[in-house]
C-alpha positions, 0 to 999 in steps of 0.5 A, spaced: 360 718 779 359 711 777 359 708 784 353 713 786 349 711 779 350 704 781 347 705 788 342 709 785 340 703 781 340 698 786 335 702 790 331 703 785 331 696 783 329 694 790 324 699 791 320 696 785 322 689 785 323 687 792 322 680 792 326 679 786 332 683 789 332 679 795 332 672 790 338 675 786 342 677 792 341 670 795 342 667 789 349 671 788 351 669 795 349 662 794 353 661 788 359 665 791 359 660 797 358 654 792 364 656 788 368 657 794 368 650 795 374 646 793 370 640 793 366 644 787 372 648 784 377 642 783 373 637 779 371 643 775 378 645 773 380 638 773 375 637 767 380 642 763 386 640 765 385 633 763 384 634 756 391 634 754 396 629 758 402 631 761 408 631 757 413 625 759 420 629 760 423 622 760 420 619 754 424 616 749 425 620 742 422 626 746 426 631 742 424 628 735 416 630 737 417 637 735 422 643 732 421 648 737 419 650 744 413 656 745 412 658 752 406 663 753 406 669 757 403 670 763 403 677 765 408 681 769 409 684 776 409 692 775 415 696 778 417 690 782 420 693 789 424 687 790 427 688 783 429 695 784 422 698 781 423 694 774 418 690 771 419 683 771 416 676 769 410 674 773 410 668 778 406 664 773 410 666 767 416 664 771 414 657 772 412 657 765 419 659 763 422 653 768 418 648 765 420 650 758 427 650 760 426 643 763 424 641 756 430 645 752 435 641 756 432 634 754 431 636 747 436 642 745 430 645 741 430 653 741 425 657 745 420 662 742 417 667 748 410 670 746 407 676 749 406 684 747 405 689 752 397 690 752 396 693 759 402 697 760 408 701 757 415 698 757 418 692 755 414 686 752 412 680 756 416 676 751 422 680 752 421 680 760 421 672 759 427 672 754 431 676 760 429 672 765 431 666 761 438 668 761 438 671 768 435 665 771 437 659 767 443 661 762 438 660 756 437 664 751 430 665 747 432 664 739 425 668 738 421 673 741 414 674 739 412 681 741 406 684 738 400 679 741 395 682 746 391 675 747 392 667 746 389 667 739 394 673 737 400 669 740 398 663 735 398 667 729 404 671 730 408 666 732 406 662 726 409 668 722 415 668 725 417 660 725 413 658 719 418 661 714 424 657 717 420 650 716 418 650 723 411 647 724 411 642 730 412 645 737 412 644 744 407 648 747 408 651 754 402 654 758 398 652 765 394 646 764 388 650 765 389 654 759 392 648 755 386 646 751 384 653 749 391 655 747 392 648 743 386 649 739 388 657 737 395 654 735 393 648 731 388 653 728 394 658 726 397 652 722 402 648 728 402 641 730 402 642 737 405 637 742 402 640 749 406 641 755 402 643 760 404 645 767 402 648 774 396 643 775 391 647 779 387 640 781 393 638 784 393 643 790 387 640 794 384 633 795 377 634 793 375 628 797 377 631 804 372 634 809 376 641 808 374 641 801 367 643 803 369 649 807 369 656 803 376 658 801 379 664 797 383 658 793 376 655 791 374 662 789 381 663 785 380 656 782 373 657 780 374 664 777 380 661 772 375 655 770 370 660 768 375 665 765 377 659 760 370 657 759 368 663 757 374 665 753 373 658 749 366 660 747 368 667 745 373 664 741 368 660 737 363 665 736 368 670 733 372 665 729 378 665 733 378 657 732 
């Protein structure tokens, strides 16, 4: 029903404003083409990913910089067939866990996993991550924050768990493109954040090569993440999330 209404609206618009309709169609196509280019999308995402430097895992005194490791959830694979139909951590979430374990093994700091179950009934993302930590890395999460539906809530609820124990300095693990928004949310909640960005999308291609000027699905994906984070940061400012 909604699709038929949309089609009727498009026909009406084309009939009343044909030139404007064609112009908007051409503009939409041009935008899709432009943001499908690695030569455009990679420099855009690099602007986000460069706001916080990569953590030096071999830096002297790394363990002295924070008292806990907070790793943010990144969704789930629902009813994964390769895991007998049970929900498991998404591939992006698993990469975050791997990096958190690398930090934990160098610092011996405890890990907090975050994430509720906003879009799907069943175990929280935090619990799925804690299970994956133990099953895949032999590492236990000391805390699980299981109520949050978004990054701002991740920060507030994690603070409620850690602050009573005197923990305010944290290593924050998330994808590099998400780090700027996440860091501000956690700082606003009261934490002193040591950024631990990972999964750099700008490393996936050379924006100076000739291939970067050929439209690709990767370019569309990277551009969509850039706009998601940019719009998310704007929304947080408008709503006072930070």
